[in-house]
C-alpha positions as CSV (number, residue, x, y, z in Angstrom):
1,M,-7.3,-30.3,-9.2
2,Q,-4.2,-30.0,-11.3
3,M,-1.8,-27.1,-10.6
4,T,0.2,-25.6,-13.4
5,T,3.6,-23.9,-12.8
6,Y,4.4,-21.0,-15.1
7,G,7.8,-19.7,-15.9
8,R,9.1,-16.3,-15.0
9,G,8.3,-14.9,-18.4
10,T,4.6,-15.7,-17.9
11,A,4.4,-14.8,-14.3
12,L,5.6,-11.2,-14.6
13,P,3.0,-10.0,-17.1
14,G,0.3,-11.7,-15.0
15,I,1.5,-9.9,-11.8
16,A,1.7,-6.6,-13.7
17,L,-1.9,-7.1,-14.9
18,A,-3.1,-8.0,-11.4
19,C,-1.4,-4.8,-10.0
20,L,-3.1,-2.6,-12.7
21,L,-6.5,-4.2,-12.0
22,A,-6.0,-3.6,-8.2
23,L,-5.0,0.1,-8.9
24,S,-8.0,0.6,-11.2
25,A,-10.3,-0.7,-8.5
26,C,-9.4,2.2,-6.3
27,G,-11.2,4.7,-8.5
28,D,-14.5,4.5,-10.2
29,G,-13.2,5.9,-13.5
30,T,-16.1,8.4,-13.8
31,G,-14.0,11.5,-12.9
32,E,-15.5,11.6,-9.4
33,G,-15.3,15.1,-8.0
34,A,-14.9,16.5,-11.5
35,G,-15.1,20.3,-11.6
36,R,-13.8,20.5,-8.1
37,A,-10.3,20.9,-6.7
38,E,-9.1,17.5,-5.6
39,K,-8.8,17.0,-1.9
40,S,-5.4,16.1,-0.6
41,P,-5.3,12.5,0.4
42,T,-5.1,11.8,4.1
43,A,-3.2,9.0,5.8
44,A,-6.6,7.1,6.0
45,G,-7.2,7.7,2.3
46,P,-9.3,10.3,0.4
47,G,-12.8,10.6,1.8
48,T,-12.0,9.3,5.2
49,C,-11.2,11.2,8.3
50,D,-7.5,10.9,9.3
51,E,-8.0,9.8,12.9
52,T,-4.3,9.9,13.5
53,K,-4.3,13.7,13.4
54,Q,-4.4,15.6,16.7
55,G,-7.9,16.1,17.9
56,G,-9.3,13.1,16.1
57,A,-12.6,12.8,14.3
58,G,-15.7,14.2,15.9
59,P,-18.7,12.2,16.8
60,W,-21.2,11.2,14.2
61,K,-24.2,13.5,14.0
62,P,-27.5,12.3,12.5
63,V,-28.6,14.4,9.5
64,L,-31.3,12.1,8.0
65,T,-34.3,14.4,8.7
66,E,-32.6,17.4,7.2
67,F,-31.4,15.5,4.1
68,H,-34.8,13.9,3.6
69,G,-36.3,17.5,3.8
70,H,-33.8,18.7,1.1
71,L,-34.7,15.7,-1.1
72,Q,-38.4,16.5,-0.8
73,T,-38.1,20.2,-1.6
74,S,-35.4,19.8,-4.4
75,G,-37.5,17.5,-6.6
76,S,-35.6,14.4,-5.6
77,A,-38.3,12.9,-3.5
78,A,-37.9,9.5,-5.2
79,L,-34.4,9.2,-3.7
80,A,-35.7,9.8,-0.2
81,G,-37.4,6.4,0.0
82,H,-34.1,4.7,-0.6
83,V,-32.1,6.7,1.9
84,K,-32.3,4.9,5.3
85,D,-29.7,6.8,7.3
86,A,-27.4,9.8,7.0
87,K,-24.8,11.0,9.4
88,L,-21.9,13.5,9.4
89,R,-18.8,14.1,11.4
90,D,-16.1,16.7,11.5
91,C,-12.6,15.6,10.5
92,P,-9.3,17.0,11.7
93,G,-8.3,19.8,9.4
94,G,-11.7,21.2,8.9
95,D,-13.3,18.8,6.4
96,R,-16.3,16.6,7.0
97,E,-17.1,13.0,6.3
98,A,-20.7,11.8,5.7
99,H,-22.2,8.3,5.3
100,V,-25.5,7.8,3.6
101,L,-27.0,4.3,4.0
102,T,-29.3,3.3,1.2
103,D,-31.2,0.1,0.3
104,Y,-29.2,0.0,-3.0
105,D,-26.9,-3.0,-3.6
106,P,-29.2,-5.4,-1.8
107,H,-26.9,-8.3,-2.4
108,L,-24.0,-6.5,-0.7
109,E,-21.7,-6.8,-3.6
110,A,-19.9,-3.4,-3.4
111,P,-17.5,-2.4,-4.9
112,N,-18.6,-4.6,-7.8
113,V,-22.1,-3.2,-8.1
114,N,-24.0,-3.1,-11.4
115,A,-24.2,0.1,-13.5
116,E,-27.8,0.8,-12.5
117,T,-27.1,0.6,-8.8
118,K,-24.0,2.8,-9.2
119,K,-26.1,5.4,-11.2
120,K,-28.7,5.5,-8.4
121,A,-26.0,5.8,-5.7
122,D,-24.3,8.6,-7.7
123,Q,-27.6,10.5,-7.8
124,V,-27.7,10.3,-4.0
125,T,-24.2,11.7,-3.7
126,Q,-25.0,14.5,-6.1
127,A,-28.1,15.4,-4.1
128,F,-26.1,15.3,-0.8
129,T,-23.3,17.5,-2.2
130,A,-25.8,20.0,-3.7
131,W,-27.5,20.2,-0.3
132,R,-24.3,20.8,1.6
133,D,-23.0,23.3,-1.0
134,K,-26.3,25.2,-1.0
135,D,-27.2,25.3,2.7
136,F,-23.8,25.0,4.5
137,H,-21.0,26.0,2.0
138,D,-18.7,23.5,3.7
139,E,-16.4,20.8,2.3
140,G,-16.0,17.1,2.8
141,W,-16.7,13.7,1.4
142,V,-19.9,11.7,1.2
143,R,-20.0,7.9,0.9
144,V,-23.1,6.0,-0.1
145,I,-22.9,2.7,1.8
146,N,-24.8,-0.5,1.9
147,G,-25.9,-2.6,4.8
148,A,-22.5,-4.2,5.1
149,V,-20.9,-0.7,5.3
150,E,-19.2,-1.1,2.0
151,T,-18.8,2.0,-0.1
152,V,-21.1,1.9,-3.2
153,T,-19.8,5.3,-4.4
154,K,-18.3,8.5,-2.9
155,R,-17.9,12.1,-3.9
156,A,-16.3,15.3,-2.6
157,W,-18.3,18.4,-2.0
């Protein structure tokens, strides 16, 4: 394998491009949380409990049965078959964090999932946030995850 050495003039634009690509990978570019006040980022990052705050994050509580019930009654029954687990915990500061495990992204390629998988995962986050808004009027973040616990998509509610 032959290695090529590039001069400083070539390396800097390449580094800048790599940095921009890395930064763009942090967001999904879809205006996630649009129409909502943006949550302030925590030390652990937006959508994640900041476990360094006093009191720490609460224990995970299963909410799969209730979420499946909402999906059945809200006309989203087709999504229920793909939701394998759902859990919620309280975060320091009053927010909540939820993880919804689906069978989407079967090849465990998150965050580089294809558009169809992303669309389906977004439908799950929309259904979850609608459920929490309607029945509980609370706030937090939901992440749709795959079997490797990689985030496929996330959304504030």
